C-alpha positions in Angstrom: -23.2 25.6 59.3 -22.7 21.8 58.9 -20.6 22.3 55.9 -17.9 24.2 57.7 -17.8 21.8 60.9 -14.3 20.6 59.8 -13.0 24.0 60.9 -13.5 22.5 64.5 -10.8 19.7 63.6 -7.7 20.1 65.1 -5.9 20.6 61.9 -7.9 23.6 61.1 -7.9 25.0 64.7 -4.1 24.7 64.2 -4.1 26.7 61.2 -6.4 29.1 62.8 -3.8 29.6 65.3 -1.0 30.3 63.1 -3.3 32.8 61.1 -3.6 34.7 64.4 -0.2 34.6 65.5 1.0 36.0 61.9 -1.6 38.5 62.2 -0.7 39.5 65.4 3.2 39.8 64.2 2.1 42.0 61.3 0.0 44.2 63.5 3.1 44.4 65.8 5.3 45.3 62.9 2.7 47.9 61.4 2.8 49.7 64.9 6.6 49.8 64.9 6.7 51.3 61.4 4.1 53.8 62.5 6.0 54.6 65.6 9.0 55.4 63.6 7.0 57.2 61.2 5.8 59.6 63.9 9.3 59.9 65.4 10.5 61.0 62.1 7.5 63.3 61.5 8.4 64.9 65.0 11.8 65.5 64.2 11.1 66.9 61.0 8.4 69.4 62.3 11.5 70.4 65.1 13.7 70.8 62.4 11.5 73.1 60.2 10.6 75.0 63.4 14.1 75.6 64.5 15.5 76.1 60.8 13.4 79.1 60.4 13.4 80.3 64.0 14.5 84.0 65.2 18.2 83.6 66.1 19.3 83.3 69.4 21.7 86.1 70.8 24.2 87.2 73.7 25.1 84.6 76.5 22.1 82.2 75.7 23.7 81.6 72.2 27.2 81.2 73.3 26.3 78.8 75.7 24.8 76.5 73.3 28.7 75.7 72.0 29.6 74.4 75.2 26.2 73.0 76.6 23.8 72.2 73.5 20.1 71.6 74.1 19.4 69.0 71.7 16.3 70.6 71.1 17.8 73.5 69.3 19.6 71.7 66.7 19.5 73.6 63.6 18.4 76.8 65.6 20.1 79.9 64.3 22.3 81.9 66.4 23.7 85.5 66.2 27.4 86.2 67.3 29.6 89.2 67.0 33.3 89.1 67.3 36.3 88.2 65.1 37.4 85.4 63.1 40.7 83.6 63.9 41.9 82.5 60.1 45.3 81.5 61.2 43.8 78.4 62.9 41.6 77.3 59.9 41.0 73.8 59.3 39.7 72.0 56.2 37.4 69.0 56.8 38.2 66.6 53.9 35.7 64.3 51.9 32.8 66.1 52.3 30.3 65.8 49.4 27.8 68.4 48.1 25.8 68.9 44.8 27.4 65.5 43.6 31.0 66.8 43.7 33.6 66.0 46.6 35.3 69.0 48.8 35.9 70.3 52.0 34.2 72.3 54.9 35.9 75.1 56.1 36.1 75.6 59.8 37.2 78.8 61.3 37.5 79.4 65.2 35.6 82.3 66.2 36.3 84.7 69.2 33.1 86.5 70.6 32.8 89.9 72.0 32.5 88.3 75.4 36.0 86.4 74.9 34.4 83.0 74.3 36.2 81.0 71.6 33.7 78.8 69.5 34.1 76.8 65.9 32.1 78.1 62.9 32.0 76.1 59.5 31.6 78.9 57.1 30.7 76.5 54.4 32.0 74.0 51.4 34.5 74.5 48.7 35.1 72.0 45.8 38.1 70.2 45.1 40.5 71.8 42.6 42.1 70.7 39.4 45.6 70.0 41.0 46.8 66.6 41.6 46.8 66.5 45.1 43.0 67.1 45.5 43.4 70.6 47.8 40.8 73.4 46.5 41.8 76.0 44.4 40.9 78.6 46.5 39.5 79.0 50.0 37.7 82.4 50.3 39.2 84.3 53.3 36.8 85.4 56.1 35.9 89.0 56.8 38.6 90.7 58.8 37.9 92.9 61.8 34.6 92.9 63.7 31.9 90.9 62.0 28.6 89.6 63.1 27.8 85.9 62.0 24.5 84.2 61.9 24.8 80.5 62.0 22.9 77.3 62.7 23.8 75.0 65.7 25.1 71.4 64.9 26.2 68.9 67.3 29.9 67.7 67.0 30.9 64.6 65.0 32.3 61.2 66.5 35.9 60.3 65.8 36.6 58.3 62.6 39.3 55.8 61.9 40.9 57.9 59.0 44.0 60.2 59.1 44.4 63.5 57.5 46.9 65.6 56.2 48.3 68.9 58.3 46.0 71.5 58.2 42.9 69.0 57.7 40.7 66.6 59.8 38.6 63.7 58.9 35.6 64.6 60.9 34.5 67.8 62.8 35.6 65.9 66.3 35.5 69.0 68.4 37.7 67.8 71.3 40.3 67.0 68.7 39.8 70.8 67.8 40.3 71.9 70.8 43.7 69.9 71.5 45.1 71.6 68.4 43.9 75.1 69.4 45.6 74.4 72.8 42.5 77.0 74.0 39.2 76.5 75.8 36.9 76.3 73.2 33.1 75.0 73.0 33.3 71.1 72.2 29.4 70.3 72.1 28.3 72.3 69.0 29.5 74.2 66.2 27.8 76.8 64.0 27.2 76.4 60.1 27.3 80.0 58.9 24.7 81.2 56.5 25.2 85.0 57.0 28.1 87.4 57.5 27.8 91.2 58.3 29.8 92.8 56.5 29.4 90.3 53.8 32.6 89.1 52.1 32.8 89.5 48.3 33.4 85.8 48.0 32.3 82.9 50.5 32.2 79.3 50.6 29.0 77.8 49.5 26.6 77.6 52.5 25.2 74.2 53.8 21.8 73.1 51.9 18.7 73.0 53.8 18.1 69.7 55.4 15.9 67.1 54.0 12.4 66.4 55.9 11.4 63.4 54.2 9.7 60.7 56.7 10.4 57.9 54.5 8.3 54.8 53.5 7.2 54.0 57.1 3.9 55.0 56.6 3.2 53.0 53.5 5.3 50.4 55.3 2.8 50.4 58.2 -0.3 50.4 56.1 1.3 47.0 54.4 1.6 45.2 57.4 -1.8 45.9 58.4 -3.0 44.9 55.2 -1.2 41.8 55.5 -2.8 41.0 58.8 -6.2 41.2 57.2 -5.1 39.4 54.3 -4.1 36.2 56.4 -7.6 35.9 57.5 -9.0 36.3 54.1 -6.6 33.7 53.0 -7.9 31.3 55.9 -11.5 32.1 54.6 -10.9 31.3 51.1 -9.0 28.1 52.0 -12.1 27.0 54.2 -14.5 28.0 51.1 -12.2 25.7 48.7 -12.6 23.0 51.4 -16.4 23.2 51.0 -16.2 23.3 47.2 -13.9 20.4 47.0 -16.5 18.3 49.3 -19.2 19.3 47.1 -17.4 18.2 43.9 -16.7 15.0 45.7 -20.2 14.3 46.3 -21.0 15.4 42.9 -18.5 12.8 41.7 -19.9 10.0 43.5 -23.3 10.8 42.4 -22.0 11.1 38.8 -20.0 7.6 39.3 -23.3 6.0 40.5 -25.1 7.2 37.5 -22.5 5.8 35.2 -22.7 2.4 37.3 -26.5 2.2 36.9 -25.9 2.3 33.3 -24.1 -0.9 33.2 -25.3 -2.6 36.4 -29.0 -3.9 37.5 -30.3 -3.4 41.1 -28.9 -7.2 41.5 -25.3 -6.2 40.3 -25.7 -8.0 37.2 -23.6 -6.4 34.3 -26.1 -5.3 31.6 -23.9 -3.1 29.6 -22.7 -3.6 26.1 -19.1 -4.2 25.4 -16.5 -5.8 27.8 -17.2 -5.5 31.3 -13.6 -5.3 32.1 -13.1 -2.1 30.3 -15.9 -0.6 31.8 -14.2 -1.4 35.3 -10.8 -0.3 34.2 -12.2 3.1 33.2 -14.0 3.7 36.2 -11.1 2.5 38.2 -9.0 5.0 36.4 -11.3 7.8 37.1 -11.1 7.1 40.7 -7.5 7.1 40.8 -7.3 10.5 39.3 -5.5 13.3 41.2 -8.2 15.6 42.9 -7.6 18.4 40.2 -8.0 16.0 37.6 -11.4 14.7 38.8 -12.7 18.1 38.4 -13.0 17.4 34.7 -15.2 14.3 35.4 -17.6 15.9 37.7 -20.5 17.5 36.4 -20.6 21.5 36.4 -23.2 23.1 38.8 -26.2 24.3 37.1 -26.7 28.0 37.0 -30.1 28.9 38.3 -32.3 30.8 35.7 -34.6 33.8 37.0 -36.7 33.3 34.0 -37.3 30.6 31.5 -35.2 30.4 28.3 -36.9 30.3 25.0 -36.2 26.5 24.8 -38.3 26.0 28.3 -41.0 28.3 26.6 -41.1 26.2 23.2 -41.2 22.7 25.6 -44.0 24.3 27.7 -46.1 25.2 24.4 -45.7 22.1 22.7 -46.7 20.1 25.9 -49.7 22.4 26.0 -50.6 21.8 22.3 -50.2 17.9 22.9 -52.7 18.0 25.8 -55.0 20.0 23.8 -55.0 17.3 21.0 -55.8 14.8 23.5 
């Protein structure tokens, strides 16, 4: 353990604290991403459960349009009553299947007298220069039973719209235009009508329930937290190796000096002493990454002698026998 005593120095303690702080931050971010993933998984489960649930009926279904329970978004409701096609409104700039079109909103009067807003579906823009749809299928006349999924109203947007159109499904604005009491907390996305019309707008697609990349991001952050400590350990190991190389380099230099100087310091080598000193000074001034070239490579431990060792041992034995 002496080899790693440098870890108790101020510099290395400081770096260890930095690693701990970075790892703590990575763990926090990993937990944050995991919480987001859990939240989306819960929301997706609720959407899937509501989307395929049995429809609400009667007063309970009508009440959701005026006082929506957020837990019932995407939940089907079944209403019986009559459409009011004279108050139909188009919601502009609605993309679907890679095309731009309109949502068709039609007020619906239920049998108990309540007025709610239903989205009958989507129609594409037409070929005319004004961008209006070529045709907007009319709702069924008379009494009809409608099955729709609950959706909260949309916020206001800073965009205008021509007469007969709106920029968003802003239910309070629709209530002002209708000048009648209407549910302003939710509207319904229609997916079934009885009797069914011969031609109807395209229903809204099933919502995507993808949880996104939050789980993978969370695992990446946890991996980063571990890698910070791995990098710290690797740096400490490199420090030990560098110190070992420095000791080997010093020993190699001492061996080189022994070739040129005796125990009294007298130069005994061949050639110019100044050239030898210059060579040693140049080696000593080398950057650390170049000094490794001068350092002796560590010998690998052999578990068994090589054939050269066996041959040398055999020759030694024969020589001893001859003596």
